[in-house]
C-alpha positions in Angstrom: -25.0 40.1 55.0 -27.0 42.0 57.6 -26.1 41.0 61.3 -27.3 38.5 61.4 -38.8 19.9 48.5 -39.1 16.5 45.9 -36.6 17.4 43.0 -34.0 16.0 41.4 -30.5 17.5 39.8 -28.7 16.3 37.0 -25.3 18.1 37.0 -23.3 18.2 33.9 -19.5 18.8 34.1 -17.6 17.9 30.7 -14.4 19.1 28.8 -14.1 21.8 26.3 -11.4 22.1 23.9 -9.0 25.1 23.2 -7.3 25.8 20.0 -4.8 23.2 19.5 -5.2 21.8 23.1 -7.3 19.1 24.5 -8.2 18.6 28.2 -6.7 15.4 28.6 -3.4 14.5 26.7 -1.6 11.3 26.3 1.2 10.9 28.7 -0.1 13.5 31.2 0.7 12.2 34.7 -1.3 14.2 36.9 -2.0 14.6 40.7 -5.2 14.9 42.5 -6.4 18.5 43.2 -6.7 19.6 46.8 -9.8 19.1 48.8 -10.0 22.4 49.9 -8.2 25.7 49.5 -7.1 26.0 53.3 -9.1 28.9 54.2 -8.4 29.9 57.8 -11.9 29.3 58.9 -13.3 26.8 56.2 -10.2 24.8 55.2 -12.2 22.3 53.2 -14.4 24.7 51.1 -13.5 25.2 47.5 -10.9 22.9 45.8 -7.4 23.2 44.2 -6.2 22.2 41.0 -8.7 23.9 38.7 -10.3 27.3 38.4 -14.2 27.3 37.8 -15.2 29.7 34.7 -18.8 29.2 34.3 -21.7 27.4 36.0 -24.6 26.0 33.6 -27.3 24.8 35.8 -30.6 23.2 34.6 -32.9 22.5 37.5 -36.2 20.9 37.8 -38.2 21.4 41.1 -41.4 20.1 42.2 -42.7 22.2 45.4 -45.2 19.8 46.2 -42.8 16.9 46.8 -39.5 19.0 47.4 -37.6 16.9 44.9 -35.0 18.4 42.6 -33.7 17.2 39.3 -31.3 19.3 37.1 -28.2 19.3 34.9 -25.2 21.5 35.6 -22.5 22.0 33.3 -19.4 23.6 34.9 -16.7 24.7 32.9 -13.2 24.8 34.4 -9.4 25.3 33.6 -7.0 23.0 35.2 -4.2 25.0 37.3 -2.0 21.9 37.4 -2.0 18.4 35.8 -4.9 16.7 37.1 -5.6 13.1 37.7 -8.7 13.8 40.0 -10.7 16.9 41.3 -13.1 17.5 44.0 -16.3 19.2 44.3 -18.3 20.3 47.5 -21.6 18.9 47.3 -23.9 18.6 50.8 -26.5 16.1 50.7 -28.1 14.8 47.6 -27.4 11.2 45.4 -25.2 11.2 42.8 -26.0 9.2 39.9 -23.1 9.7 37.5 -20.4 11.7 36.3 -18.6 12.4 32.8 -15.4 14.2 32.3 -14.9 15.3 28.5 -18.3 13.4 27.6 -16.6 10.0 29.0 -17.8 8.2 31.9 -15.7 9.2 35.2 -15.6 7.7 38.7 -17.3 9.4 41.6 -17.0 8.9 45.1 -18.6 10.7 47.9 -16.9 11.4 51.5 -19.3 13.6 53.4 -19.5 16.9 51.5 -16.6 16.1 49.0 -17.4 14.7 45.7 -14.2 13.2 44.3 -14.1 12.8 40.7 -11.5 10.7 38.8 -11.5 11.0 34.9 -10.6 8.2 32.6 -7.6 10.5 31.2 -5.6 13.1 33.2 -6.2 16.7 32.6 -3.5 18.9 31.3 -2.4 21.9 33.2 -4.0 25.1 31.5 -6.8 22.9 29.8 -10.4 23.8 29.8 -12.6 21.1 30.7 -16.5 20.3 31.5 -17.5 17.7 34.0 -21.1 16.1 33.9 -22.8 15.1 37.4 -26.0 13.3 37.6 -27.3 13.8 41.0 -30.9 13.7 42.8 -32.7 13.8 45.9 -34.2 16.1 48.5 -31.9 19.4 49.2 -31.8 20.3 52.9 -30.8 23.4 54.9 -27.2 23.6 56.2 -26.7 24.8 59.9 -23.6 27.0 60.5 -21.5 26.9 63.5 -23.6 30.2 64.8 -26.9 28.2 64.3 -28.0 30.2 61.4 -29.9 28.2 58.5 -28.9 28.6 55.2 -28.5 26.4 52.0 -32.0 25.2 50.7 -34.7 26.7 52.7 -38.3 24.9 52.0 -41.3 26.7 51.9 -45.1 25.9 51.6 -45.1 27.2 48.0 -41.6 26.5 46.8 -38.1 27.2 48.4 -35.4 29.8 48.9 -31.6 28.9 48.4 -29.0 31.1 49.9 -25.6 30.4 50.6 -23.2 32.4 52.8 -20.9 31.0 53.8 -21.4 27.4 52.6 -25.0 26.8 51.8 -24.6 26.9 47.9 -23.4 23.5 47.8 -26.9 22.2 49.2 -28.2 22.6 45.8 -25.2 22.4 43.2 -21.8 21.1 43.2 -18.9 23.4 42.8 -15.8 25.2 44.3 -17.7 27.0 47.1 -15.3 29.3 48.1 -15.2 33.0 47.3 -12.1 32.9 45.8 -13.1 30.9 43.0 -15.7 33.0 41.0 -17.5 32.3 37.8 -20.1 33.3 35.4 -23.9 31.6 35.6 -26.6 30.4 33.9 -29.3 29.1 35.8 -32.6 27.5 34.3 -35.2 26.4 36.8 -38.4 24.4 35.7 -41.3 24.4 38.1 -45.1 24.0 37.6 -46.9 26.5 35.3 -47.8 29.5 37.6 -45.0 29.1 40.0 -42.3 31.8 39.5 -38.4 31.0 39.8 -36.1 34.0 40.4 -32.2 33.9 40.4 -29.5 36.3 40.0 -28.7 38.4 36.9 -31.1 39.0 33.9 -34.0 36.9 32.8 -32.7 35.2 29.8 -36.0 33.3 28.8 -39.2 31.9 29.7 -41.1 28.8 28.3 -44.0 26.6 29.0 -44.3 23.1 27.9 -46.7 20.6 29.0 -48.0 22.7 32.2 -44.1 23.4 33.6 -42.6 26.5 33.0 -38.7 27.2 32.4 -37.4 30.2 33.9 -33.8 31.0 32.6 -31.5 33.6 34.1 -28.2 35.0 33.0 -25.2 36.4 35.3 -22.5 37.7 33.0 -20.3 39.1 35.5 -18.0 36.7 37.9 -19.8 35.8 41.1 -18.8 34.0 44.2 -21.0 30.9 44.7 -22.2 32.0 48.3 -23.9 34.9 46.5 -26.0 32.7 44.3 -30.0 33.1 44.9 -32.9 30.9 44.0 -36.4 32.0 45.1 -39.1 29.7 44.0 -43.0 30.0 44.8 -45.9 32.3 44.5 -43.8 35.7 43.9 -44.9 38.9 42.3 -42.1 39.7 39.9 -41.8 43.2 38.3 -39.2 45.2 36.4 -38.3 48.8 36.5 -35.3 51.1 35.8 -33.2 53.6 37.8 -33.1 57.1 36.8 -29.9 56.3 34.9 -31.7 53.2 33.0 -30.3 50.5 34.8 -33.1 47.4 35.1 -34.4 46.5 38.5 -35.9 43.3 39.1 -37.9 42.7 42.5 -39.6 39.6 43.5 -42.1 39.8 46.3 -44.3 37.2 48.3 -47.8 38.3 48.3 -47.8 38.3 52.2 -45.0 40.8 52.1 -46.3 42.9 49.1 -48.3 45.6 50.8 -45.6 46.4 53.4 -42.7 46.5 51.2 -44.1 48.3 48.3 -43.2 51.9 49.2 -39.6 51.1 49.9 -39.4 48.7 46.7 -40.6 51.8 44.7 -37.6 53.9 45.9 -35.1 51.1 45.3 -33.9 52.5 42.0 -33.1 55.8 43.6 -31.1 53.9 46.5 -29.1 52.5 43.6 -28.3 55.7 42.1 -27.4 57.0 45.7 -24.9 54.4 46.0 -23.4 54.8 42.6 -22.9 58.7 43.4 -20.8 57.7 46.4 -19.1 54.4 45.3 -18.8 54.6 41.4 -20.4 53.0 38.6 -22.8 50.0 39.6 -20.6 46.8 38.9 -23.5 44.8 37.5 -26.3 44.5 34.5 -29.2 44.8 36.7 -30.1 45.5 40.3 -33.3 44.4 42.4 -34.3 42.6 45.5 -36.3 39.8 46.8 -38.6 40.3 49.9 -40.1 37.2 51.8 -42.3 36.8 54.9 -40.1 37.2 58.3 -40.5 33.6 59.2 -39.0 32.3 55.8 -35.2 33.7 56.8 -33.9 35.0 59.9 -31.2 37.6 58.0 -31.1 40.0 55.0 -28.5 38.7 52.6 -26.5 40.5 49.8 -27.1 37.9 47.0 -25.6 39.3 43.9 -27.8 41.7 42.0 -30.7 40.4 44.1 -30.6 40.7 47.6 -33.0 38.9 49.9 -34.7 40.3 52.8 -37.2 39.2 55.5 -40.0 41.7 55.9 -39.3 42.7 59.3 -35.7 43.6 58.1 -36.7 45.7 55.0 -35.8 49.1 55.8 -33.7 51.8 54.5 -30.6 51.2 56.5 -30.6 47.5 55.5 -31.4 48.2 51.9 -28.6 50.3 51.8 -26.3 47.8 53.5 -27.1 45.2 51.1 -27.2 47.5 48.1 -23.4 48.6 49.3 -22.2 44.8 49.0 -22.9 44.9 45.5 -19.6 46.7 45.2 -18.1 45.7 48.4 -18.4 42.0 49.0 -20.0 40.8 45.7 -17.8 42.7 43.0 -14.9 43.1 45.2 -15.1 39.8 47.0 -13.0 38.5 49.9 -9.8 36.6 49.2 -10.7 34.2 52.1 -13.2 34.4 54.7 -11.0 36.2 57.3 -11.3 39.1 55.0 -15.2 39.3 55.5 -14.6 42.5 57.5 -14.1 44.3 54.1 -17.4 43.4 53.0 -19.2 44.2 56.3 -17.5 47.5 57.3 -18.0 49.2 53.8 -21.4 48.1 54.0 -22.1 49.4 57.6 -20.1 52.6 56.8 -22.7 53.1 53.7 -25.4 52.9 56.4 -23.6 55.9 58.4 -23.6 57.9 55.3 -26.9 57.4 54.4 -28.3 58.4 57.9 -26.3 61.5 57.6 -27.8 62.4 54.1 -31.5 61.3 55.2 -32.0 61.2 58.8 -29.9 64.3 59.9 -27.5 61.9 61.9 -23.9 62.9 61.2 -21.2 60.1 60.5 -19.5 61.4 63.7 -22.5 60.5 65.8 -22.5 57.0 64.3 -18.9 56.5 65.0 -19.5 57.6 68.7 -22.4 55.4 69.0 -20.3 52.3 67.7 -17.3 53.4 70.0 -19.6 53.2 73.0 -20.7 49.8 72.1 -18.9 47.5 74.1 -19.8 44.3 71.7 -17.8 46.0 68.9 -14.6 45.6 71.2 -14.6 41.7 71.5 -11.9 41.2 68.9 -10.0 43.1 66.3 -12.2 43.0 63.0 -9.5 41.8 60.8 -8.8 38.8 63.3 -12.3 36.8 64.3 -11.5 34.2 66.8 -13.1 31.7 64.5 -16.0 30.9 61.8 -18.5 31.6 64.8 -17.6 35.2 64.8 -17.7 36.0 61.1 -20.7 37.9 61.6 -20.1 39.3 65.1 -20.4 43.0 65.9 -16.6 43.9 65.6 -16.7 42.9 61.9 -19.5 45.4 61.5 -19.2 48.1 63.7 -15.6 48.3 64.7 -14.7 47.6 60.9 -16.6 50.8 59.8 -14.8 52.7 62.7 -11.5 51.7 60.9 -12.8 53.4 57.8 -13.8 56.4 59.7 -10.2 56.5 61.2 -8.8 56.4 57.7 -11.3 59.3 56.7 -10.0 61.5 59.5 -6.3 60.6 58.7 -6.5 61.6 54.9 -9.4 63.8 54.6 -12.7 63.5 52.8 -11.4 64.0 49.1 -8.6 61.3 49.5 -11.0 58.9 51.3 -13.5 59.0 48.8 -10.8 58.6 46.1 -9.7 55.4 48.0 -13.4 54.2 48.3 -14.2 54.7 44.6 -10.8 53.6 43.5 -10.7 50.4 45.4 -14.1 49.2 43.9 -12.7 49.9 40.5 -9.3 48.6 40.8 -10.6 45.0 42.2 -13.9 45.2 40.2 -14.9 41.5 39.7 -12.3 40.1 41.6 -11.0 39.1 45.1 -8.9 41.2 47.5 -7.4 40.8 50.9 -6.7 43.0 54.0 -3.2 43.5 53.0 -4.3 44.6 49.5 -6.5 47.0 51.1 -4.1 48.7 53.7 -1.5 48.9 50.9 -4.1 50.4 48.6 -5.2 53.1 51.3 -1.7 54.3 51.7 -0.7 54.3 47.9 -3.8 56.3 47.1 -3.7 58.8 49.8 0.4 59.1 50.0 0.1 58.3 54.0 1.4 56.1 56.3 -1.5 54.6 58.1 0.2 52.2 60.2 -1.1 53.6 63.2 -4.8 53.3 62.2 -4.0 49.8 61.5 -2.2 48.8 64.5 -4.7 50.3 66.8 -8.1 50.0 65.1 -7.6 47.1 62.8 -5.6 44.9 64.8 -5.4 46.3 68.3 -6.7 44.7 71.5 -9.3 46.7 73.4 -10.9 49.9 73.1 -8.4 52.7 72.1 -8.5 56.2 73.5 -10.5 58.3 70.8 -8.4 60.8 69.0 
C-alpha cells in the first residue's frame, strides 16, 4: 500500500470428503474455534480452529440499486475438533448456513458470524460451509479514518481490503496468516465490466446479464482481493518474457494513464531482474479517477491506483509488493514493515536506475525526515500507525543498513532468497532477521538493535 450498491450475496460453505475420512465423525466432541487469531493490532480478525484453502465466490451485483447477491463456497481444513467456528463478516443479512450440505445454525454478533454444524467436525477433515446472505455492502472506516471495503461509484463499485475491508463483501477468515486460492464470478448487467484478481476464467452472457469469472491459483491473503465493477476499459498484453498483463481503466483516467500503462510490462520485468521470478501467473493494474479512492493498494496481481497517484515510483512500489507482502505475506500485522520497507527500497532502486538519484541520496533524505523517527518500524504503537512514515522510510533504511553491512552481492542474495524461501507463505520479523544473518554469515544484531528496534535517530555510520 502506498502511504496512505443493491446486491445480494449467497455464500456456500459445505463439507468435502477426504479419502476414508468425513468432515464430521460420530463420537467427536469438539470445541468452538476461537473468534480471532489474537493479532497484536486486530485481535478479532481471522479465526481459530480451521484453515481456509479455497474461496469460490459467485456474486450478483446491480450497480443501479447497489444490492449484492451471491454464493460463496469456502473450503477449509479443521485444525482441531470443532463444534462451531467463526467467520468475519461486516454488515449484510445472513439468510442461511449449511455445513456438509446440512442446515447449520448461524448467529451474528457484530462482525462475527458463528456457525454451528449439526455434527462436530473432526480435526484434520476438510469441510465446506454454505452461507446465504444479502444486502447493501458498505465501506469500512479504519482507525486512521481511511475508507476501504465496498466503495460504491455511479457506475459500479470498487472493493478493497487492507487491513480488514474484505469482510464487507464476503465472509471468511480475514487475517493475512490464512491464505487461500480463489474463484470469483461476478454477474452484472451486460456492458458492465467486472475485474478481479488472477486470470480470466470465462465470460458468459444470458438474459442481458454477463458473468465475469476470475481464477487465482496462487494463495492470497483476503485483504489483497480486489473487485472493480463499472465502465472499464479492459485490455490484455504481455511482458517481454510472456507474462499476461491485464489492465482495467476507467475512461475518465484512460488518456492520462495510457503512457505509463504501456510501460507496465517493462516495470514488471525490471522488478523480476532484481527480486527473482514473478510469483504469480499474471500481472496488471486498475486505474480509477482520484475521487474514487484515496490511496494506491497492492491488490494481488492487479494493484489499484487513483489517477493522481499513478506515477513511476508508485507503480514500482505496488509491483514490488507482489513479491513482498503478497507472495511473502506478514505473519501478523506487526510485521507490516516487511511489506512496506521492501516496496519503498524498490522505489529508491528505481530512482537510481531511471532518475539518476543514488540510493544513498534517498537514504539520506529519509534520515533527515523527522517523521521517520516517531517509532521503531517493527513496533508501531497501534493500528493507527500501521501505515505511518517509519514503517516505510525507516524500514527502508533498515534494509540499506543491512546492505551496507553485508555488501551488494550478499544483500541481493538475501532479497531474492527471502522472496523464494517464503514464496506463497507467511513470515515474521524474526524470520527475516534470522534469514539475513544466516544467508550473509554476519552478526547483524547492531543493525536490528539500532535501526529496527532502537528509539530515536541514531548517528549515521
